[in-house]
C-alpha positions as CSV (number, residue, x, y, z in Angstrom):
1,M,117.8,154.7,107.5
2,K,119.3,154.2,111.0
3,I,122.6,152.6,111.2
4,T,123.7,150.9,114.2
5,K,127.3,150.2,114.9
6,I,128.0,147.0,116.7
7,N,130.6,147.2,119.3
8,N,129.7,144.0,121.3
9,A,128.3,140.8,120.2
10,L,126.9,138.0,122.3
11,I,126.9,134.3,120.5
12,S,125.5,131.3,122.0
13,V,124.5,128.5,119.4
14,S,123.8,124.9,119.7
15,D,124.2,124.4,115.9
16,K,127.7,125.5,115.4
17,S,128.3,124.7,111.7
18,E,129.6,128.1,109.9
19,L,130.5,129.6,113.0
20,E,134.1,130.3,111.6
21,K,133.2,132.6,109.0
22,L,130.9,134.6,111.2
23,V,133.5,135.0,113.8
24,K,136.1,136.0,111.2
25,I,133.9,138.9,109.8
26,L,133.2,140.2,113.5
27,S,136.9,140.1,114.6
28,S,137.8,141.8,111.3
29,Y,135.8,144.8,112.3
30,K,137.2,144.7,116.0
31,I,133.7,143.5,117.2
32,N,134.0,142.0,120.7
33,I,132.7,138.7,121.3
34,I,131.1,137.1,124.4
35,S,130.1,133.6,124.6
36,S,129.6,130.6,126.8
37,G,129.8,126.9,127.0
38,G,130.4,124.9,123.7
39,T,130.4,128.0,121.6
40,F,133.0,129.7,123.7
41,K,135.3,126.8,123.7
42,Q,134.7,126.4,119.7
43,I,135.8,130.2,119.2
44,K,138.8,129.7,121.2
45,Q,139.5,126.9,119.2
46,L,139.3,128.6,116.0
47,G,141.8,131.1,117.4
48,Y,139.8,134.2,117.9
49,K,139.4,136.3,120.9
50,C,136.4,135.7,123.0
51,S,135.2,136.5,126.5
52,E,133.5,134.0,128.3
53,V,130.1,134.8,130.1
54,S,130.8,134.5,133.6
55,N,134.2,136.5,133.3
56,Y,131.9,139.2,131.6
57,T,129.3,139.3,134.3
58,K,131.5,138.6,137.0
59,F,129.3,135.8,138.2
60,N,129.6,132.3,137.8
61,E,127.2,130.0,136.0
62,M,125.3,128.1,138.7
63,L,122.5,125.5,139.0
64,D,124.2,123.2,136.6
65,G,124.1,125.6,134.0
66,R,120.7,126.5,134.2
67,V,121.6,130.1,134.9
68,K,124.5,131.6,132.8
69,T,123.0,134.6,130.8
70,L,120.5,135.5,132.9
71,H,122.1,138.2,134.4
72,P,121.3,142.2,134.6
73,K,124.9,143.0,132.9
74,I,123.5,140.6,129.8
75,H,119.9,142.0,129.7
76,A,120.7,145.5,130.5
77,G,123.2,145.5,127.7
78,I,120.6,144.4,125.4
79,L,117.4,146.1,126.4
80,N,118.6,149.8,127.0
81,E,117.4,152.3,124.7
82,R,120.5,153.9,123.4
83,S,118.5,157.5,122.6
84,N,117.1,157.4,126.4
85,K,119.2,159.6,128.5
86,K,117.9,157.9,131.8
87,H,118.6,154.6,130.4
88,K,122.2,156.0,129.5
89,R,122.8,157.3,133.1
90,E,122.0,154.0,134.5
91,M,124.0,151.9,132.3
92,N,127.0,154.5,133.0
93,K,126.4,154.2,136.6
94,R,126.7,150.3,136.6
95,K,129.6,150.3,134.2
96,F,127.5,148.3,131.7
97,K,128.2,148.0,128.0
98,N,125.7,147.9,125.3
99,I,125.7,144.6,123.5
100,D,124.6,145.4,119.9
101,L,124.4,142.0,118.3
102,I,122.8,138.7,119.6
103,I,123.4,135.4,117.6
104,V,121.4,132.7,119.3
105,N,120.0,129.3,118.4
106,F,118.2,127.0,120.7
107,Y,118.7,123.7,122.4
108,P,117.2,121.2,119.9
109,F,114.0,120.3,121.9
110,Q,112.0,118.4,119.4
111,K,115.0,116.6,118.0
112,N,115.5,115.5,121.7
113,I,112.0,114.6,122.3
114,E,111.9,112.3,119.0
115,Q,115.2,110.6,119.9
116,N,114.9,110.4,123.9
117,K,112.5,109.1,126.5
118,N,114.3,110.2,129.4
119,L,112.3,112.9,131.1
120,K,115.1,114.6,132.8
121,K,117.1,115.1,129.6
122,I,113.9,116.3,127.8
123,I,113.5,118.9,130.6
124,E,116.9,120.0,130.6
125,N,116.6,120.5,126.9
126,I,114.0,123.3,127.5
127,D,116.0,126.5,126.6
128,I,115.4,129.6,129.0
129,G,118.4,132.1,128.4
130,G,118.6,131.7,124.8
131,P,114.6,132.5,124.3
132,A,115.1,135.2,126.9
133,M,117.9,136.9,125.0
134,V,116.2,136.5,121.8
135,R,113.0,138.1,122.9
136,A,114.6,140.9,124.4
137,A,117.2,141.8,121.4
138,A,113.7,141.6,119.2
139,K,112.1,143.9,121.5
140,N,114.9,146.5,121.1
141,F,115.3,145.8,117.3
142,K,116.0,149.7,116.9
143,D,119.3,149.3,118.5
144,V,120.2,145.7,118.6
145,T,120.6,143.1,115.9
146,I,119.1,139.6,116.6
147,V,119.9,136.7,114.4
148,T,118.5,133.3,114.9
149,D,118.8,131.5,111.8
150,R,121.9,130.3,110.3
151,S,120.9,131.0,106.8
152,D,120.8,134.6,108.0
153,Y,124.6,134.8,108.6
154,N,125.4,135.9,104.9
155,P,122.9,138.5,105.0
156,L,124.3,139.6,108.2
157,I,127.8,139.8,106.8
158,K,126.9,141.5,103.9
159,Q,125.3,144.3,106.2
160,I,128.3,144.4,108.3
161,K,130.4,145.1,105.3
162,K,128.1,147.4,103.7
163,F,127.8,149.6,106.8
164,N,131.1,149.3,108.1
165,G,130.6,147.2,111.2
166,G,126.9,148.2,111.7
167,T,123.2,147.0,110.3
168,S,120.4,148.9,109.0
169,L,116.8,149.5,111.0
170,E,115.2,147.6,108.2
171,F,117.3,144.6,108.6
172,R,117.1,144.6,112.2
173,E,113.3,144.7,112.1
174,I,113.2,141.7,109.6
175,M,115.6,139.8,112.0
176,A,113.2,140.7,115.0
177,S,110.2,139.4,113.4
178,K,111.9,136.2,112.7
179,A,113.0,135.8,116.0
180,F,109.6,136.2,117.5
181,N,108.3,133.7,115.1
182,L,111.0,131.4,116.3
183,T,110.3,131.8,119.9
184,A,106.5,131.3,119.3
185,Y,107.3,128.3,117.3
186,Y,109.6,126.7,120.1
187,D,107.3,127.5,122.9
188,S,104.7,125.9,120.6
189,I,106.6,122.7,120.5
190,I,107.3,122.5,124.3
191,S,103.6,123.2,125.1
192,D,102.5,120.5,122.5
193,W,104.7,118.1,124.3
194,F,103.3,118.6,127.7
195,N,99.9,118.4,125.9
196,K,100.6,115.0,124.6
197,K,102.2,113.9,127.8
198,L,99.2,114.7,130.1
199,N,96.8,113.8,127.3
200,I,95.1,117.4,127.1
201,K,93.6,117.3,123.6
202,F,91.8,120.5,123.8
203,P,93.6,122.9,126.0
204,N,92.1,126.6,126.7
205,T,94.9,128.2,124.4
206,K,96.0,126.5,121.2
207,T,99.0,127.3,118.8
208,I,99.7,125.6,115.3
209,F,103.2,125.7,114.5
210,G,105.5,124.5,111.7
211,K,108.7,125.2,109.9
212,K,108.4,126.1,106.2
213,L,109.5,123.4,103.9
214,S,109.2,125.3,100.5
215,Q,107.3,127.7,98.7
216,L,104.7,126.1,96.5
217,R,104.3,127.0,92.7
218,Y,101.0,128.3,93.6
219,G,97.9,127.7,96.0
220,E,94.7,126.1,95.0
221,N,94.5,128.3,92.0
222,P,97.3,130.2,90.1
223,H,96.3,133.6,91.7
224,Q,96.6,132.3,95.1
225,E,100.1,131.8,96.8
226,G,101.0,129.1,99.0
227,S,103.8,127.3,100.9
228,I,104.0,124.0,103.0
229,Y,105.0,123.8,106.6
230,F,105.8,120.6,108.7
231,S,105.8,120.3,112.5
232,A,108.5,117.6,112.8
233,N,112.1,117.5,112.1
234,N,111.6,115.5,109.1
235,I,108.4,115.4,106.8
236,G,109.2,111.8,105.8
237,L,108.7,112.6,102.1
238,K,111.6,112.1,99.8
239,K,111.4,113.5,96.3
240,V,113.2,111.2,93.9
241,K,112.4,113.0,91.0
242,G,110.3,115.6,89.3
243,K,109.1,119.4,89.7
244,T,108.4,121.5,92.4
245,L,104.9,120.3,93.8
246,S,101.7,122.6,94.0
247,Y,99.1,123.0,96.8
248,N,96.8,120.8,95.1
249,N,99.6,118.2,94.6
250,Y,100.3,118.2,98.3
251,N,96.6,118.4,99.2
252,D,96.0,115.0,97.1
253,I,99.5,113.5,98.4
254,F,98.1,113.8,102.0
255,A,94.8,112.4,101.0
256,G,96.6,109.5,99.4
257,L,98.8,108.9,102.5
258,E,95.7,109.1,104.8
259,I,94.1,106.3,103.1
260,L,97.2,104.3,102.5
261,G,97.8,104.5,106.2
262,S,94.5,102.5,107.0
263,F,95.6,99.7,104.8
264,K,96.8,96.5,106.8
265,K,97.7,94.8,103.3
266,T,99.5,95.6,100.0
267,G,97.5,98.1,98.4
268,T,97.3,101.3,96.1
269,V,95.0,104.2,96.0
270,I,94.6,106.9,93.4
271,I,93.6,110.3,94.5
272,K,92.1,113.2,92.3
273,H,91.1,116.5,93.9
274,A,91.4,115.0,97.4
275,N,89.0,112.1,96.6
276,P,90.0,108.4,95.9
277,S,89.2,107.7,92.2
278,G,89.9,104.1,93.1
279,A,91.4,101.9,95.6
280,S,92.5,98.4,96.0
281,I,94.0,95.7,98.3
282,N,95.8,92.9,96.9
283,S,98.6,90.5,97.6
284,S,99.9,91.2,93.9
285,P,101.3,94.6,93.9
286,I,100.5,95.0,90.1
287,K,97.1,93.8,90.7
288,S,96.1,96.3,93.2
289,F,97.2,99.3,90.9
290,E,95.3,97.8,88.3
291,E,92.2,97.4,90.1
292,S,92.6,100.8,91.4
293,F,93.0,102.3,88.0
294,N,90.2,100.1,86.5
295,C,87.7,101.7,89.1
296,D,87.8,105.1,87.0
297,P,90.4,105.4,84.3
298,I,89.1,108.9,83.3
299,S,89.2,110.2,86.5
300,A,92.4,108.9,87.3
301,F,94.1,111.1,84.5
302,G,96.6,113.3,85.9
303,G,95.9,112.0,89.7
304,V,98.3,111.0,92.4
305,V,99.0,107.1,92.7
306,A,99.7,105.8,96.3
307,C,101.4,102.5,97.1
308,N,102.5,100.9,100.2
309,F,105.1,98.9,98.5
310,K,108.2,99.3,96.4
311,L,107.9,99.6,92.8
312,D,109.7,97.5,90.0
313,E,110.2,97.8,86.3
314,K,107.2,95.8,85.6
315,I,104.8,97.9,87.5
316,A,106.5,101.0,86.2
317,K,105.8,100.1,82.7
318,K,102.1,99.7,83.7
319,M,102.0,103.0,85.4
320,S,103.9,104.8,82.7
321,S,101.0,103.9,80.1
322,S,98.9,106.6,81.8
323,F,99.4,110.2,82.9
324,F,99.8,110.7,86.6
325,E,101.2,113.7,88.4
326,V,102.5,111.9,91.4
327,I,103.5,108.6,92.4
328,L,104.2,107.6,96.1
329,A,105.8,104.4,97.2
330,K,108.0,102.7,99.4
331,G,111.0,103.0,97.3
332,F,111.9,102.6,93.4
333,N,114.4,100.1,92.1
334,K,116.8,101.6,89.5
335,N,115.0,100.3,86.4
336,A,111.6,101.6,87.6
337,I,113.3,105.3,87.9
338,K,114.8,104.9,84.4
339,I,111.2,104.2,83.2
340,F,109.8,106.8,84.9
341,S,112.1,109.4,83.8
342,R,110.9,109.4,80.4
343,R,107.8,111.2,82.1
344,K,109.1,114.7,82.0
345,N,106.1,116.0,84.4
346,L,106.1,113.1,86.9
347,T,107.2,113.5,90.4
348,L,108.4,110.4,92.1
349,I,108.4,110.4,96.1
350,D,109.6,107.8,98.5
351,I,107.4,107.5,101.5
352,S,109.7,104.8,103.2
353,S,110.1,107.4,106.2
354,F,106.8,108.8,106.1
355,K,105.0,108.5,109.6
356,N,101.7,110.1,110.5
357,N,101.5,110.4,114.2
358,V,99.2,113.2,114.3
359,N,95.9,112.3,116.0
360,Q,94.1,115.8,115.4
361,Q,92.7,117.5,112.3
362,I,92.3,121.3,111.8
363,R,90.0,123.2,109.7
364,Y,90.4,127.1,109.5
365,F,87.9,129.7,108.7
366,G,88.7,133.4,109.2
367,N,90.2,134.1,112.7
368,S,88.8,130.7,113.9
369,F,89.6,127.1,113.6
370,L,87.8,123.8,114.1
371,L,90.0,121.0,116.0
372,Q,88.9,117.4,116.1
373,D,90.2,113.9,116.5
374,R,91.4,112.0,113.4
375,N,88.6,109.4,112.2
376,R,90.5,106.4,112.8
377,K,87.6,104.1,113.6
378,I,85.4,102.1,111.0
379,F,83.0,100.2,113.1
380,D,83.0,98.4,116.6
381,N,82.5,94.4,115.9
382,K,80.6,94.1,119.0
383,K,78.0,96.7,118.1
384,L,77.1,95.7,114.7
385,K,73.7,95.2,113.7
386,F,72.6,92.3,111.0
387,V,69.4,93.9,110.4
388,T,68.2,91.6,107.4
389,K,67.1,88.0,107.2
390,L,70.1,87.1,105.6
391,K,73.5,87.5,107.3
392,P,77.0,88.2,105.9
393,T,79.5,85.7,106.1
394,S,83.1,86.3,107.9
395,K,84.4,87.1,104.4
396,E,81.7,89.2,103.4
397,L,82.0,91.4,106.2
398,K,85.7,92.0,105.7
399,G,84.8,93.0,102.5
400,A,82.3,95.4,103.8
401,E,84.9,96.8,106.2
402,F,87.0,97.6,103.3
403,A,84.3,99.3,101.6
404,L,83.4,101.3,104.5
405,N,87.0,102.3,104.9
406,I,87.4,103.7,101.7
407,C,83.9,105.4,102.1
408,K,85.0,107.4,105.2
409,F,87.8,109.1,103.2
410,V,85.5,110.3,100.4
411,K,83.9,113.7,100.4
412,S,80.3,113.4,102.1
413,N,77.7,112.5,101.1
414,S,79.5,109.2,100.1
415,I,78.6,106.0,98.3
416,V,81.4,103.4,97.8
417,I,80.9,100.3,95.8
418,T,83.4,97.4,95.9
419,N,83.9,93.9,94.7
420,N,86.6,91.6,96.0
421,F,88.6,94.5,98.0
422,S,88.5,96.8,95.1
423,T,86.5,99.8,94.3
424,I,84.1,99.8,91.1
425,G,82.1,103.0,91.8
426,I,82.5,106.0,93.9
427,G,80.0,108.7,94.3
428,A,81.3,111.8,96.2
429,G,80.5,115.2,97.6
430,Q,76.6,115.4,96.5
431,P,74.0,117.1,98.8
432,S,71.7,114.2,97.9
433,R,72.5,110.7,99.1
434,L,70.4,109.6,96.3
435,D,72.5,111.6,93.8
436,S,75.8,110.1,95.2
437,C,74.2,106.4,94.6
438,R,73.5,107.4,91.2
439,I,77.0,108.6,90.3
440,A,78.6,105.3,92.2
441,T,76.4,103.0,90.0
442,Q,76.8,104.9,86.9
443,K,80.7,104.7,87.4
444,A,80.3,101.0,87.9
445,K,78.0,100.4,85.1
446,K,80.4,102.4,82.6
447,F,83.7,100.8,83.5
448,Q,82.8,97.4,85.3
449,P,79.1,96.3,84.8
450,K,80.0,92.9,85.3
451,R,81.4,93.3,88.8
452,L,78.3,95.0,89.9
453,R,76.5,91.5,90.5
454,G,77.1,90.5,94.1
455,A,78.8,93.9,94.9
456,I,79.1,95.7,98.4
457,A,77.9,99.2,98.8
458,A,79.0,101.3,101.9
459,S,77.5,104.8,102.7
460,D,79.1,107.2,105.4
461,A,75.5,108.1,106.8
462,F,72.2,106.6,107.1
463,F,69.5,106.7,104.3
464,P,66.8,109.0,105.1
465,F,64.7,107.1,102.4
466,A,64.8,103.7,100.9
467,D,65.2,105.3,97.3
468,G,69.0,105.1,97.5
469,I,68.8,101.6,98.8
470,K,66.8,100.8,95.6
471,K,69.2,102.3,93.3
472,L,72.1,100.0,94.8
473,I,70.2,96.9,94.7
474,N,68.7,97.5,91.1
475,A,72.6,97.9,90.0
476,G,73.3,94.4,91.7
477,A,74.7,95.2,95.0
478,K,73.9,92.3,97.6
479,I,75.4,93.8,100.8
480,I,74.9,97.3,101.9
481,I,76.9,98.6,105.0
482,Q,75.7,101.9,106.6
483,P,75.2,103.6,110.2
484,G,71.3,103.1,110.4
485,G,69.5,105.6,112.7
486,S,67.1,106.9,110.2
487,I,63.3,107.2,111.2
488,R,62.8,105.5,108.0
489,D,65.3,102.6,108.6
490,K,62.4,99.7,108.4
491,D,61.8,101.1,105.1
492,S,65.2,100.2,104.0
493,I,65.3,96.9,105.8
494,K,62.1,95.9,104.1
495,V,63.4,96.8,100.6
496,A,66.4,94.8,101.4
497,N,64.8,91.8,102.7
498,N,62.4,91.7,99.6
499,A,65.5,91.8,97.6
500,K,67.4,89.2,99.6
501,V,70.1,91.5,100.2
502,K,72.2,91.6,103.2
503,M,72.4,94.8,105.4
504,I,74.5,95.7,108.2
505,F,74.2,98.7,110.7
506,T,77.2,99.9,112.2
507,G,76.0,103.0,114.1
508,V,79.1,104.9,113.3
509,R,78.8,107.8,110.8
510,H,81.6,108.9,108.7
511,F,81.2,112.5,107.5
512,N,84.0,114.0,105.7
513,H,82.9,117.3,104.6
């Protein structure tokens, strides 16, 4: 275990909380402190000795503060290898001192771009000196301690106390790892901002970045570990009550939020294994929940309920009669929370502040990942083809649009059957489209057979044969919306015409594998 004594420390932090306890311990071990700007002023105000960077380097900051710590005396003090005789001679020749501890956090670039549209201010919040020192210290971790996270102040203090003003090699290496993670994250935020500004969706090099929100109970299965990360300052999900969420919980939550974000009216969706088990839009919030639940009350058991409205005691009583793992809503009144509190294993999440501004989706495999635009489109009204003799009314077309919108969120091959803006049967994830038709119609027949008459059926892709069409028509569907494009489209149209069913071709496929 190599212990490195700390003689000189450089502190430059944007976040100055807990600075006093740090400076106090350094001063108690007679460690010289170097600092600049606001950090220097605060240390002096706290009553501790501190050398200002420009006095230390004998070089005044310039270019409106752009050049302060970018000086050979600073970087040589950080980067020189203490065991290297040549380095030692060069340091002595120039009368440079070793800098053994760097405590730095960066200008809050992400916060700035979220709150500020002024280009000059944004550019000036790109930190240069901070990342340069952090990288230098992390590279030379054998001799230098780098701390970039306020949560590491206490571990640093413990090290200093334990090793009489020094730190262990093990600690320095861990801190170096965290430092490089930070610089990569920070640069990724900046590159992402430039890409968005210039509308570069697919750059030649792409980084994925995020801050760890929490360790999850487990991953997709109990033998897998998992964590959740977020790339914004705030994830926008506020837990009101409940237990620590699992990987699957979050997977269902995000699926629910994705569908909910497509609703323009009051609506509810219930998610099970990342698929909707039911969805409904209705002017009555409680009705939208009931309709969503009634689509498949068996599959809804243990699912995630997502609502784009605030919950009161009336709807809370209704929801509490069934078991759900998570309920998402735009707030909960006091009485609703009281009612839900009787359910020990239920987690409530307020989504009032949630915003989904990400326009791309990522899917990983091995050392590769796929990147694509999010599927925000349903269809283009101008390109719709009404291919049967009977044409849908404007109300029926809106109903078909709702059906197809839900369909695009269901795992392919997908079939969704709806009635009056509520799902009544969903067939998901089958290799055969005919099987998805069977499942969707069987579900509808089991739970809401009367509503099959005059129903609307949506398909995420074309029907390769007319057998799926026949299955839906025989069940009671009177309107079918699909992309079209099969070499056997004429067979499907003929079947629809013979049954006096209306069929719409959108020309837009919605695979969701």
